[in-house]
Biopython code that builds the backbone (N, CA, C, O; Angstrom):
import numpy as np
from Bio.PDB.StructureBuilder import StructureBuilder

atoms = [
    (1, "UNK", "N", (18.884, 22.163, -6.460)),
    (1, "UNK", "CA", (17.737, 23.018, -6.269)),
    (1, "UNK", "C", (18.140, 24.491, -6.319)),
    (1, "UNK", "O", (17.311, 25.349, -6.621)),
    (2, "UNK", "N", (19.395, 24.784, -6.027)),
    (2, "UNK", "CA", (19.862, 26.168, -6.064)),
    (2, "UNK", "C", (19.776, 26.762, -7.458)),
    (2, "UNK", "O", (19.491, 27.949, -7.615)),
    (3, "UNK", "N", (20.022, 25.935, -8.478)),
    (3, "UNK", "CA", (19.917, 26.435, -9.861)),
    (3, "UNK", "C", (18.488, 26.836, -10.181)),
    (3, "UNK", "O", (18.256, 27.826, -10.875)),
    (4, "UNK", "N", (17.534, 26.074, -9.680)),
    (4, "UNK", "CA", (16.117, 26.366, -9.926)),
    (4, "UNK", "C", (15.715, 27.643, -9.200)),
    (4, "UNK", "O", (15.093, 28.526, -9.791)),
    (5, "UNK", "N", (16.066, 27.743, -7.929)),
    (5, "UNK", "CA", (15.672, 28.905, -7.140)),
    (5, "UNK", "C", (16.377, 30.178, -7.595)),
    (5, "UNK", "O", (15.839, 31.273, -7.424)),
    (6, "UNK", "N", (17.565, 30.054, -8.168)),
    (6, "UNK", "CA", (18.232, 31.252, -8.678)),
    (6, "UNK", "C", (17.517, 31.793, -9.917)),
    (6, "UNK", "O", (17.521, 33.001, -10.156)),
    (7, "UNK", "N", (16.910, 30.912, -10.699)),
    (7, "UNK", "CA", (16.160, 31.337, -11.884)),
    (7, "UNK", "C", (14.733, 31.766, -11.543)),
    (7, "UNK", "O", (14.179, 32.669, -12.170)),
    (8, "UNK", "N", (14.141, 31.100, -10.529)),
    (8, "UNK", "CA", (12.748, 31.372, -10.168)),
    (8, "UNK", "C", (12.610, 31.479, -8.650)),
    (8, "UNK", "O", (12.138, 30.540, -8.008)),
    (9, "UNK", "N", (13.014, 32.601, -8.070)),
    (9, "UNK", "CA", (12.984, 32.734, -6.610)),
    (9, "UNK", "C", (11.579, 32.808, -6.026)),
    (9, "UNK", "O", (11.416, 32.674, -4.813)),
    (10, "UNK", "N", (10.570, 33.017, -6.850)),
    (10, "UNK", "CA", (9.195, 33.144, -6.366)),
    (10, "UNK", "C", (8.549, 31.803, -6.025)),
    (10, "UNK", "O", (7.446, 31.773, -5.479)),
    (11, "UNK", "N", (9.214, 30.704, -6.336)),
    (11, "UNK", "CA", (8.636, 29.382, -6.109)),
    (11, "UNK", "C", (8.588, 29.032, -4.630)),
    (11, "UNK", "O", (9.470, 29.399, -3.853)),
    (12, "UNK", "N", (7.532, 28.311, -4.264)),
    (12, "UNK", "CA", (7.457, 27.766, -2.915)),
    (12, "UNK", "C", (8.198, 26.434, -2.897)),
    (12, "UNK", "O", (8.512, 25.885, -3.953)),
    (13, "UNK", "N", (8.479, 25.914, -1.711)),
    (13, "UNK", "CA", (9.343, 24.750, -1.562)),
    (13, "UNK", "C", (8.818, 23.521, -2.306)),
    (13, "UNK", "O", (9.577, 22.870, -3.024)),
    (14, "UNK", "N", (7.529, 23.192, -2.145)),
    (14, "UNK", "CA", (6.973, 22.013, -2.823)),
    (14, "UNK", "C", (7.091, 22.129, -4.335)),
    (14, "UNK", "O", (7.439, 21.168, -5.022)),
    (15, "UNK", "N", (6.800, 23.302, -4.834)),
    (15, "UNK", "CA", (6.864, 23.546, -6.269)),
    (15, "UNK", "C", (8.307, 23.461, -6.764)),
    (15, "UNK", "O", (8.572, 22.882, -7.817)),
    (16, "UNK", "N", (9.234, 24.033, -6.008)),
    (16, "UNK", "CA", (10.646, 24.001, -6.387)),
    (16, "UNK", "C", (11.184, 22.575, -6.397)),
    (16, "UNK", "O", (11.979, 22.215, -7.266)),
    (17, "UNK", "N", (10.755, 21.765, -5.437)),
    (17, "UNK", "CA", (11.209, 20.368, -5.402)),
    (17, "UNK", "C", (10.691, 19.593, -6.616)),
    (17, "UNK", "O", (11.419, 18.778, -7.183)),
    (18, "UNK", "N", (9.456, 19.837, -7.014)),
    (18, "UNK", "CA", (8.892, 19.180, -8.187)),
    (18, "UNK", "C", (9.675, 19.566, -9.437)),
    (18, "UNK", "O", (10.029, 18.709, -10.248)),
    (19, "UNK", "N", (9.938, 20.841, -9.584)),
    (19, "UNK", "CA", (10.663, 21.322, -10.765)),
    (19, "UNK", "C", (12.103, 20.834, -10.748)),
    (19, "UNK", "O", (12.654, 20.500, -11.797)),
    (20, "UNK", "N", (12.715, 20.787, -9.587)),
    (20, "UNK", "CA", (14.082, 20.279, -9.476)),
    (20, "UNK", "C", (14.158, 18.832, -9.946)),
    (20, "UNK", "O", (15.105, 18.446, -10.632)),
    (21, "UNK", "N", (13.168, 18.039, -9.580)),
    (21, "UNK", "CA", (13.151, 16.637, -10.023)),
    (21, "UNK", "C", (12.982, 16.536, -11.536)),
    (21, "UNK", "O", (13.560, 15.652, -12.168)),
    (22, "UNK", "N", (12.194, 17.434, -12.116)),
    (22, "UNK", "CA", (11.988, 17.421, -13.569)),
    (22, "UNK", "C", (13.241, 17.850, -14.334)),
    (22, "UNK", "O", (13.510, 17.357, -15.429)),
    (23, "UNK", "N", (13.997, 18.766, -13.748)),
    (23, "UNK", "CA", (15.115, 19.386, -14.474)),
    (23, "UNK", "C", (16.490, 18.980, -13.961)),
    (23, "UNK", "O", (17.468, 19.675, -14.236)),
    (24, "UNK", "N", (16.595, 17.892, -13.234)),
    (24, "UNK", "CA", (17.866, 17.539, -12.604)),
    (24, "UNK", "C", (18.993, 17.289, -13.604)),
    (24, "UNK", "O", (20.158, 17.514, -13.275)),
    (25, "UNK", "N", (18.677, 16.831, -14.811)),
    (25, "UNK", "CA", (19.712, 16.531, -15.801)),
    (25, "UNK", "C", (19.841, 17.604, -16.880)),
    (25, "UNK", "O", (20.495, 17.379, -17.897)),
    (26, "UNK", "N", (19.231, 18.754, -16.672)),
    (26, "UNK", "CA", (19.219, 19.802, -17.696)),
    (26, "UNK", "C", (20.352, 20.791, -17.479)),
    (26, "UNK", "O", (20.858, 20.957, -16.369)),
    (27, "UNK", "N", (20.735, 21.439, -18.565)),
    (27, "UNK", "CA", (21.779, 22.461, -18.504)),
    (27, "UNK", "C", (21.186, 23.779, -18.004)),
    (27, "UNK", "O", (19.969, 23.931, -17.904)),
    (28, "UNK", "N", (22.065, 24.721, -17.695)),
    (28, "UNK", "CA", (21.597, 26.033, -17.238)),
    (28, "UNK", "C", (20.775, 26.741, -18.311)),
    (28, "UNK", "O", (19.790, 27.413, -18.004)),
    (29, "UNK", "N", (21.177, 26.588, -19.554)),
    (29, "UNK", "CA", (20.421, 27.201, -20.655)),
    (29, "UNK", "C", (19.024, 26.594, -20.753)),
    (29, "UNK", "O", (18.048, 27.316, -20.955)),
    (30, "UNK", "N", (18.925, 25.293, -20.615)),
    (30, "UNK", "CA", (17.618, 24.640, -20.655)),
    (30, "UNK", "C", (16.750, 25.070, -19.476)),
    (30, "UNK", "O", (15.537, 25.217, -19.623)),
    (31, "UNK", "N", (17.350, 25.269, -18.328)),
    (31, "UNK", "CA", (16.595, 25.735, -17.162)),
    (31, "UNK", "C", (16.090, 27.156, -17.391)),
    (31, "UNK", "O", (14.964, 27.477, -17.011)),
    (32, "UNK", "N", (16.899, 28.006, -18.002)),
    (32, "UNK", "CA", (16.448, 29.363, -18.329)),
    (32, "UNK", "C", (15.280, 29.333, -19.302)),
    (32, "UNK", "O", (14.308, 30.070, -19.135)),
    (33, "UNK", "N", (15.372, 28.484, -20.318)),
    (33, "UNK", "CA", (14.263, 28.360, -21.273)),
    (33, "UNK", "C", (13.004, 27.836, -20.592)),
    (33, "UNK", "O", (11.900, 28.306, -20.868)),
    (34, "UNK", "N", (13.174, 26.863, -19.702)),
    (34, "UNK", "CA", (12.042, 26.339, -18.946)),
    (34, "UNK", "C", (11.394, 27.448, -18.114)),
    (34, "UNK", "O", (10.170, 27.569, -18.074)),
    (35, "UNK", "N", (12.227, 28.256, -17.452)),
    (35, "UNK", "CA", (11.713, 29.322, -16.591)),
    (35, "UNK", "C", (10.867, 30.314, -17.384)),
    (35, "UNK", "O", (9.846, 30.793, -16.891)),
    (36, "UNK", "N", (11.283, 30.619, -18.596)),
    (36, "UNK", "CA", (10.521, 31.547, -19.437)),
    (36, "UNK", "C", (9.152, 30.958, -19.764)),
    (36, "UNK", "O", (8.135, 31.640, -19.644)),
    (37, "UNK", "N", (9.127, 29.711, -20.170)),
    (37, "UNK", "CA", (7.865, 29.055, -20.524)),
    (37, "UNK", "C", (6.987, 28.892, -19.284)),
    (37, "UNK", "O", (5.792, 29.187, -19.314)),
    (38, "UNK", "N", (7.584, 28.427, -18.212)),
    (38, "UNK", "CA", (6.823, 28.112, -17.000)),
    (38, "UNK", "C", (6.224, 29.358, -16.358)),
    (38, "UNK", "O", (5.075, 29.340, -15.916)),
    (39, "UNK", "N", (6.989, 30.424, -16.306)),
    (39, "UNK", "CA", (6.476, 31.656, -15.690)),
    (39, "UNK", "C", (5.247, 32.192, -16.413)),
    (39, "UNK", "O", (4.344, 32.737, -15.779)),
    (40, "UNK", "N", (5.205, 32.047, -17.707)),
    (40, "UNK", "CA", (4.068, 32.583, -18.456)),
    (40, "UNK", "C", (2.787, 31.777, -18.219)),
    (40, "UNK", "O", (1.689, 32.282, -18.456)),
    (41, "UNK", "N", (2.917, 30.541, -17.759)),
    (41, "UNK", "CA", (1.750, 29.675, -17.568)),
    (41, "UNK", "C", (1.420, 29.408, -16.103)),
    (41, "UNK", "O", (0.316, 28.959, -15.792)),
    (42, "UNK", "N", (2.331, 29.670, -15.230)),
    (42, "UNK", "CA", (2.192, 29.366, -13.803)),
    (42, "UNK", "C", (1.096, 30.219, -13.159)),
    (42, "UNK", "O", (0.874, 31.363, -13.553)),
    (43, "UNK", "N", (0.419, 29.648, -12.169)),
    (43, "UNK", "CA", (-0.575, 30.383, -11.392)),
    (43, "UNK", "C", (-0.034, 30.587, -9.976)),
    (43, "UNK", "O", (0.344, 29.636, -9.292)),
    (44, "UNK", "N", (-0.010, 31.835, -9.565)),
    (44, "UNK", "CA", (0.427, 32.178, -8.217)),
    (44, "UNK", "C", (-0.674, 31.790, -7.228)),
    (44, "UNK", "O", (-1.842, 32.098, -7.467)),
    (45, "UNK", "N", (-0.330, 31.124, -6.130)),
    (45, "UNK", "CA", (-1.354, 30.749, -5.149)),
    (45, "UNK", "C", (-2.165, 31.936, -4.629)),
    (45, "UNK", "O", (-3.335, 31.774, -4.281)),
    (46, "UNK", "N", (-1.569, 33.111, -4.572)),
    (46, "UNK", "CA", (-2.311, 34.279, -4.081)),
    (46, "UNK", "C", (-3.406, 34.693, -5.067)),
    (46, "UNK", "O", (-4.448, 35.196, -4.647)),
    (47, "UNK", "N", (-3.191, 34.491, -6.358)),
    (47, "UNK", "CA", (-4.235, 34.775, -7.346)),
    (47, "UNK", "C", (-5.392, 33.796, -7.165)),
    (47, "UNK", "O", (-6.558, 34.175, -7.276)),
    (48, "UNK", "N", (-5.065, 32.545, -6.887)),
    (48, "UNK", "CA", (-6.107, 31.546, -6.628)),
    (48, "UNK", "C", (-6.890, 31.934, -5.378)),
    (48, "UNK", "O", (-8.114, 31.806, -5.350)),
    (49, "UNK", "N", (-6.202, 32.403, -4.351)),
    (49, "UNK", "CA", (-6.868, 32.831, -3.119)),
    (49, "UNK", "C", (-7.807, 34.005, -3.374)),
    (49, "UNK", "O", (-8.952, 33.990, -2.921)),
    (50, "UNK", "N", (-7.342, 35.007, -4.084)),
    (50, "UNK", "CA", (-8.159, 36.194, -4.358)),
    (50, "UNK", "C", (-9.383, 35.829, -5.196)),
    (50, "UNK", "O", (-10.488, 36.291, -4.914)),
    (51, "UNK", "N", (-9.190, 35.008, -6.216)),
    (51, "UNK", "CA", (-10.336, 34.634, -7.045)),
    (51, "UNK", "C", (-11.312, 33.737, -6.291)),
    (51, "UNK", "O", (-12.510, 33.760, -6.571)),
    (52, "UNK", "N", (-10.821, 32.953, -5.349)),
    (52, "UNK", "CA", (-11.717, 32.162, -4.498)),
    (52, "UNK", "C", (-12.544, 33.085, -3.612)),
    (52, "UNK", "O", (-13.738, 32.857, -3.418)),
    (53, "UNK", "N", (-11.920, 34.113, -3.080)),
    (53, "UNK", "CA", (-12.649, 35.076, -2.254)),
    (53, "UNK", "C", (-13.728, 35.811, -3.049)),
    (53, "UNK", "O", (-14.736, 36.235, -2.485)),
    (54, "UNK", "N", (-13.518, 35.962, -4.351)),
    (54, "UNK", "CA", (-14.550, 36.573, -5.191)),
    (54, "UNK", "C", (-15.831, 35.740, -5.219)),
    (54, "UNK", "O", (-16.903, 36.255, -5.536)),
    (55, "UNK", "N", (-15.719, 34.467, -4.891)),
    (55, "UNK", "CA", (-16.893, 33.605, -4.822)),
    (55, "UNK", "C", (-17.888, 34.067, -3.784)),
    (55, "UNK", "O", (-19.088, 33.834, -3.930)),
    (56, "UNK", "N", (-17.412, 34.719, -2.735)),
    (56, "UNK", "CA", (-18.315, 35.247, -1.715)),
    (56, "UNK", "C", (-19.026, 36.507, -2.181)),
    (56, "UNK", "O", (-20.018, 36.915, -1.577)),
    (57, "UNK", "N", (-18.532, 37.133, -3.251)),
    (57, "UNK", "CA", (-19.154, 38.327, -3.806)),
    (57, "UNK", "C", (-20.068, 37.991, -4.979)),
    (57, "UNK", "O", (-20.594, 38.888, -5.638)),
    (58, "UNK", "N", (-20.257, 36.697, -5.241)),
    (58, "UNK", "CA", (-21.162, 36.296, -6.308)),
    (58, "UNK", "C", (-20.496, 35.835, -7.586)),
    (58, "UNK", "O", (-21.189, 35.537, -8.559)),
    (59, "UNK", "N", (-19.192, 35.766, -7.617)),
    (59, "UNK", "CA", (-18.463, 35.343, -8.810)),
    (59, "UNK", "C", (-17.783, 34.003, -8.563)),
    (59, "UNK", "O", (-16.563, 33.894, -8.686)),
    (60, "UNK", "N", (-18.538, 33.015, -8.226)),
    (60, "UNK", "CA", (-17.992, 31.698, -7.871)),
    (60, "UNK", "C", (-17.414, 30.981, -9.075)),
    (60, "UNK", "O", (-17.917, 31.108, -10.191)),
    (61, "UNK", "N", (-16.353, 30.226, -8.839)),
    (61, "UNK", "CA", (-15.777, 29.348, -9.849)),
    (61, "UNK", "C", (-14.625, 29.900, -10.637)),
    (61, "UNK", "O", (-14.034, 29.172, -11.435)),
    (62, "UNK", "N", (-14.276, 31.156, -10.452)),
    (62, "UNK", "CA", (-13.185, 31.741, -11.236)),
    (62, "UNK", "C", (-11.884, 30.982, -10.996)),
    (62, "UNK", "O", (-11.112, 30.757, -11.928)),
    (63, "UNK", "N", (-11.640, 30.587, -9.745)),
    (63, "UNK", "CA", (-10.410, 29.852, -9.423)),
    (63, "UNK", "C", (-10.350, 28.533, -10.173)),
    (63, "UNK", "O", (-9.265, 28.072, -10.526)),
    (64, "UNK", "N", (-11.496, 27.923, -10.420)),
    (64, "UNK", "CA", (-11.516, 26.659, -11.164)),
    (64, "UNK", "C", (-11.239, 26.896, -12.648)),
    (64, "UNK", "O", (-10.573, 26.083, -13.290)),
    (65, "UNK", "N", (-11.741, 27.994, -13.194)),
    (65, "UNK", "CA", (-11.429, 28.313, -14.583)),
    (65, "UNK", "C", (-9.932, 28.594, -14.747)),
    (65, "UNK", "O", (-9.335, 28.192, -15.746)),
    (66, "UNK", "N", (-9.323, 29.279, -13.776)),
    (66, "UNK", "CA", (-7.890, 29.591, -13.851)),
    (66, "UNK", "C", (-7.016, 28.348, -13.788)),
    (66, "UNK", "O", (-5.896, 28.349, -14.298)),
    (67, "UNK", "N", (-7.522, 27.291, -13.167)),
    (67, "UNK", "CA", (-6.750, 26.057, -13.064)),
    (67, "UNK", "C", (-7.202, 25.014, -14.091)),
    (67, "UNK", "O", (-6.963, 23.819, -13.922)),
    (68, "UNK", "N", (-7.853, 25.482, -15.149)),
    (68, "UNK", "CA", (-8.309, 24.646, -16.268)),
    (68, "UNK", "C", (-9.265, 23.535, -15.857)),
    (68, "UNK", "O", (-9.287, 22.476, -16.483)),
    (69, "UNK", "N", (-10.045, 23.762, -14.827)),
    (69, "UNK", "CA", (-11.086, 22.827, -14.419)),
    (69, "UNK", "C", (-12.433, 23.424, -14.845)),
    (69, "UNK", "O", (-13.225, 23.876, -14.018)),
    (70, "UNK", "N", (-12.661, 23.410, -16.156)),
    (70, "UNK", "CA", (-13.811, 24.101, -16.736)),
    (70, "UNK", "C", (-15.143, 23.561, -16.226)),
    (70, "UNK", "O", (-16.054, 24.331, -15.922)),
    (71, "UNK", "N", (-15.251, 22.263, -16.135)),
    (71, "UNK", "CA", (-16.502, 21.665, -15.663)),
    (71, "UNK", "C", (-16.847, 22.109, -14.252)),
    (71, "UNK", "O", (-17.985, 22.483, -13.973)),
    (72, "UNK", "N", (-15.861, 22.068, -13.363)),
    (72, "UNK", "CA", (-16.089, 22.514, -11.989)),
    (72, "UNK", "C", (-16.362, 24.013, -11.938)),
    (72, "UNK", "O", (-17.152, 24.469, -11.112)),
    (73, "UNK", "N", (-15.724, 24.771, -12.800)),
    (73, "UNK", "CA", (-15.965, 26.214, -12.840)),
    (73, "UNK", "C", (-17.395, 26.528, -13.221)),
    (73, "UNK", "O", (-18.028, 27.395, -12.619)),
    (74, "UNK", "N", (-17.906, 25.830, -14.215)),
    (74, "UNK", "CA", (-19.297, 26.031, -14.630)),
    (74, "UNK", "C", (-20.250, 25.598, -13.516)),
    (74, "UNK", "O", (-21.229, 26.285, -13.225)),
    (75, "UNK", "N", (-19.959, 24.471, -12.905)),
    (75, "UNK", "CA", (-20.789, 23.992, -11.793)),
    (75, "UNK", "C", (-20.793, 24.986, -10.641)),
    (75, "UNK", "O", (-21.854, 25.295, -10.099)),
    (76, "UNK", "N", (-19.642, 25.483, -10.264)),
    (76, "UNK", "CA", (-19.567, 26.474, -9.190)),
    (76, "UNK", "C", (-20.314, 27.746, -9.573)),
    (76, "UNK", "O", (-21.002, 28.339, -8.741)),
    (77, "UNK", "N", (-20.183, 28.165, -10.825)),
    (77, "UNK", "CA", (-20.820, 29.402, -11.268)),
    (77, "UNK", "C", (-22.345, 29.315, -11.148)),
    (77, "UNK", "O", (-22.986, 30.239, -10.647)),
    (78, "UNK", "N", (-22.917, 28.204, -11.608)),
    (78, "UNK", "CA", (-24.371, 28.081, -11.607)),
    (78, "UNK", "C", (-24.965, 27.624, -10.280)),
    (78, "UNK", "O", (-26.183, 27.682, -10.105)),
    (79, "UNK", "N", (-24.137, 27.170, -9.340)),
    (79, "UNK", "CA", (-24.654, 26.725, -8.042)),
    (79, "UNK", "C", (-24.140, 27.594, -6.899)),
    (79, "UNK", "O", (-24.198, 27.194, -5.736)),
    (80, "UNK", "N", (-23.637, 28.780, -7.229)),
    (80, "UNK", "CA", (-23.083, 29.703, -6.227)),
    (80, "UNK", "C", (-22.018, 29.005, -5.382)),
    (80, "UNK", "O", (-22.049, 29.045, -4.152)),
    (81, "UNK", "N", (-21.093, 28.374, -6.067)),
    (81, "UNK", "CA", (-19.993, 27.693, -5.371)),
    (81, "UNK", "C", (-20.480, 26.522, -4.560)),
    (81, "UNK", "O", (-20.023, 26.280, -3.443)),
    (82, "UNK", "N", (-21.437, 25.782, -5.152)),
    (82, "UNK", "CA", (-22.100, 24.675, -4.449)),
    (82, "UNK", "C", (-22.614, 25.155, -3.095)),
    (82, "UNK", "O", (-22.312, 24.594, -2.041)),
    (83, "UNK", "N", (-23.415, 26.235, -3.182)),
    (83, "UNK", "CA", (-24.003, 26.881, -1.992)),
    (83, "UNK", "C", (-22.916, 27.314, -1.006)),
    (83, "UNK", "O", (-23.076, 27.192, 0.208)),
    (84, "UNK", "N", (-21.830, 27.813, -1.539)),
    (84, "UNK", "CA", (-20.665, 28.342, -0.815)),
    (84, "UNK", "C", (-19.822, 27.274, -0.125)),
    (84, "UNK", "O", (-18.724, 27.577, 0.342)),
    (85, "UNK", "N", (-20.291, 26.059, -0.050)),
    (85, "UNK", "CA", (-19.507, 25.000, 0.603)),
    (85, "UNK", "C", (-18.238, 24.714, -0.200)),
    (85, "UNK", "O", (-17.150, 24.626, 0.370)),
    (86, "UNK", "N", (-18.372, 24.570, -1.510)),
    (86, "UNK", "CA", (-17.204, 24.329, -2.360)),
    (86, "UNK", "C", (-16.237, 25.498, -2.339)),
    (86, "UNK", "O", (-15.021, 25.311, -2.382)),
    (87, "UNK", "N", (-16.786, 26.709, -2.273)),
    (87, "UNK", "CA", (-15.934, 27.895, -2.207)),
    (87, "UNK", "C", (-15.134, 27.916, -0.905)),
    (87, "UNK", "O", (-13.955, 28.272, -0.909)),
    (88, "UNK", "N", (-15.758, 27.541, 0.193)),
    (88, "UNK", "CA", (-15.063, 27.492, 1.481)),
    (88, "UNK", "C", (-13.969, 26.423, 1.450)),
    (88, "UNK", "O", (-12.868, 26.641, 1.955)),
    (89, "UNK", "N", (-14.275, 25.279, 0.860)),
    (89, "UNK", "CA", (-13.270, 24.217, 0.745)),
    (89, "UNK", "C", (-12.088, 24.689, -0.106)),
    (89, "UNK", "O", (-10.932, 24.448, 0.240)),
    (90, "UNK", "N", (-12.386, 25.361, -1.220)),
    (90, "UNK", "CA", (-11.309, 25.891, -2.065)),
    (90, "UNK", "C", (-10.513, 26.969, -1.344)),
    (90, "UNK", "O", (-9.314, 27.118, -1.580)),
    (91, "UNK", "N", (-11.171, 27.717, -0.471)),
    (91, "UNK", "CA", (-10.479, 28.741, 0.306)),
    (91, "UNK", "C", (-9.439, 28.107, 1.224)),
    (91, "UNK", "O", (-8.351, 28.651, 1.410)),
    (92, "UNK", "N", (-9.776, 26.971, 1.788)),
    (92, "UNK", "CA", (-8.840, 26.259, 2.664)),
    (92, "UNK", "C", (-7.728, 25.596, 1.843)),
    (92, "UNK", "O", (-6.578, 25.542, 2.280)),
    (93, "UNK", "N", (-8.072, 25.096, 0.665)),
    (93, "UNK", "CA", (-7.137, 24.314, -0.153)),
    (93, "UNK", "C", (-6.564, 25.090, -1.337)),
    (93, "UNK", "O", (-6.152, 24.473, -2.319)),
    (94, "UNK", "N", (-6.525, 26.404, -1.277)),
    (94, "UNK", "CA", (-6.086, 27.176, -2.440)),
    (94, "UNK", "C", (-4.649, 26.853, -2.841)),
    (94, "UNK", "O", (-4.334, 26.855, -4.031)),
    (95, "UNK", "N", (-3.777, 26.578, -1.884)),
    (95, "UNK", "CA", (-2.382, 26.261, -2.227)),
    (95, "UNK", "C", (-2.281, 24.930, -2.966)),
    (95, "UNK", "O", (-1.489, 24.795, -3.899)),
    (96, "UNK", "N", (-3.072, 23.958, -2.555)),
    (96, "UNK", "CA", (-3.009, 22.666, -3.246)),
    (96, "UNK", "C", (-3.614, 22.760, -4.639)),
    (96, "UNK", "O", (-3.162, 22.063, -5.548)),
    (97, "UNK", "N", (-4.631, 23.608, -4.830)),
    (97, "UNK", "CA", (-5.168, 23.826, -6.180)),
    (97, "UNK", "C", (-4.086, 24.400, -7.094)),
    (97, "UNK", "O", (-3.897, 23.936, -8.219)),
    (98, "UNK", "N", (-3.386, 25.409, -6.597)),
    (98, "UNK", "CA", (-2.324, 26.036, -7.383)),
    (98, "UNK", "C", (-1.185, 25.061, -7.635)),
    (98, "UNK", "O", (-0.666, 24.996, -8.749)),
    (99, "UNK", "N", (-0.786, 24.300, -6.617)),
    (99, "UNK", "CA", (0.324, 23.357, -6.773)),
    (99, "UNK", "C", (-0.008, 22.267, -7.775)),
    (99, "UNK", "O", (0.837, 21.904, -8.593)),
    (100, "UNK", "N", (-1.211, 21.745, -7.728)),
    (100, "UNK", "CA", (-1.623, 20.707, -8.681)),
    (100, "UNK", "C", (-1.581, 21.232, -10.109)),
    (100, "UNK", "O", (-1.069, 20.563, -11.007)),
    (101, "UNK", "N", (-2.117, 22.422, -10.317)),
    (101, "UNK", "CA", (-2.097, 23.022, -11.651)),
    (101, "UNK", "C", (-0.658, 23.286, -12.093)),
    (101, "UNK", "O", (-0.290, 22.977, -13.227)),
    (102, "UNK", "N", (0.155, 23.855, -11.205)),
    (102, "UNK", "CA", (1.536, 24.196, -11.563)),
    (102, "UNK", "C", (2.381, 22.962, -11.854)),
    (102, "UNK", "O", (3.288, 23.023, -12.684)),
    (103, "UNK", "N", (2.101, 21.850, -11.192)),
    (103, "UNK", "CA", (2.820, 20.612, -11.506)),
    (103, "UNK", "C", (2.520, 20.148, -12.929)),
    (103, "UNK", "O", (3.423, 19.718, -13.647)),
    (104, "UNK", "N", (1.269, 20.232, -13.331)),
    (104, "UNK", "CA", (0.901, 19.848, -14.703)),
    (104, "UNK", "C", (1.576, 20.757, -15.711)),
    (104, "UNK", "O", (2.092, 20.299, -16.730)),
    (105, "UNK", "N", (1.571, 22.045, -15.418)),
    (105, "UNK", "CA", (2.214, 23.027, -16.316)),
    (105, "UNK", "C", (3.715, 22.760, -16.403)),
    (105, "UNK", "O", (4.298, 22.851, -17.483)),
    (106, "UNK", "N", (4.339, 22.434, -15.281)),
    (106, "UNK", "CA", (5.782, 22.170, -15.273)),
    (106, "UNK", "C", (6.117, 20.951, -16.118)),
    (106, "UNK", "O", (7.107, 20.953, -16.850)),
    (107, "UNK", "N", (5.300, 19.916, -16.022)),
    (107, "UNK", "CA", (5.541, 18.718, -16.832)),
    (107, "UNK", "C", (5.396, 19.025, -18.312)),
    (107, "UNK", "O", (6.179, 18.533, -19.124)),
    (108, "UNK", "N", (4.401, 19.834, -18.678)),
    (108, "UNK", "CA", (4.225, 20.207, -20.077)),
    (108, "UNK", "C", (5.388, 21.077, -20.562)),
    (108, "UNK", "O", (5.897, 20.883, -21.665)),
    (109, "UNK", "N", (5.799, 22.027, -19.736)),
    (109, "UNK", "CA", (6.890, 22.928, -20.125)),
    (109, "UNK", "C", (8.210, 22.161, -20.239)),
    (109, "UNK", "O", (9.043, 22.491, -21.083)),
    (110, "UNK", "N", (8.404, 21.159, -19.411)),
    (110, "UNK", "CA", (9.655, 20.380, -19.459)),
    (110, "UNK", "C", (9.767, 19.606, -20.766)),
    (110, "UNK", "O", (10.875, 19.301, -21.208)),
    (111, "UNK", "N", (8.653, 19.290, -21.380)),
    (111, "UNK", "CA", (8.694, 18.555, -22.666)),
    (111, "UNK", "C", (9.163, 19.456, -23.804)),
    (111, "UNK", "O", (9.672, 18.959, -24.809)),
    (112, "UNK", "N", (8.999, 20.777, -23.665)),
    (112, "UNK", "CA", (9.363, 21.701, -24.748)),
    (112, "UNK", "C", (10.833, 22.072, -24.762)),
    (112, "UNK", "O", (11.325, 22.595, -25.761)),
    (113, "UNK", "N", (11.544, 21.812, -23.674)),
    (113, "UNK", "CA", (12.948, 22.237, -23.653)),
    (113, "UNK", "C", (13.858, 21.110, -24.086)),
    (113, "UNK", "O", (15.076, 21.283, -24.131)),
]
sb = StructureBuilder()
sb.init_structure("model")
sb.init_model(0)
sb.init_chain("A")
sb.init_seg("    ")
for serial, (resi, resn, name, xyz) in enumerate(atoms, 1):
    if name == "N":
        sb.init_residue(resn, " ", resi, " ")
    sb.init_atom(name, np.array(xyz, "f"), 0.0, 1.0, " ", f" {name:<3s}", serial, name[0])
structure = sb.get_structure()
């Protein structure tokens, strides 16, 4: 896991463990290439939090669009975040939204190296 964290110190523990499992048999060069690809596609949990908070200002669903959940994003947009209930739930679960998206991105990026 030290090789992963040395290349990507911004990762949280759950995310780093997932990536470590994906890259356990890879060389340092492959890990560097993965880091370049992954960083460009990764979503920071704080961005998900900020965009979720925008739902209270009338811009509901942005966090769902950022995590490639287009259907839910459209639903949130036209229903004011499901009458703010969905927005509140996303506010509580913003880290899991980001982690789920980042795991998918990591699996896709691991196929390219």
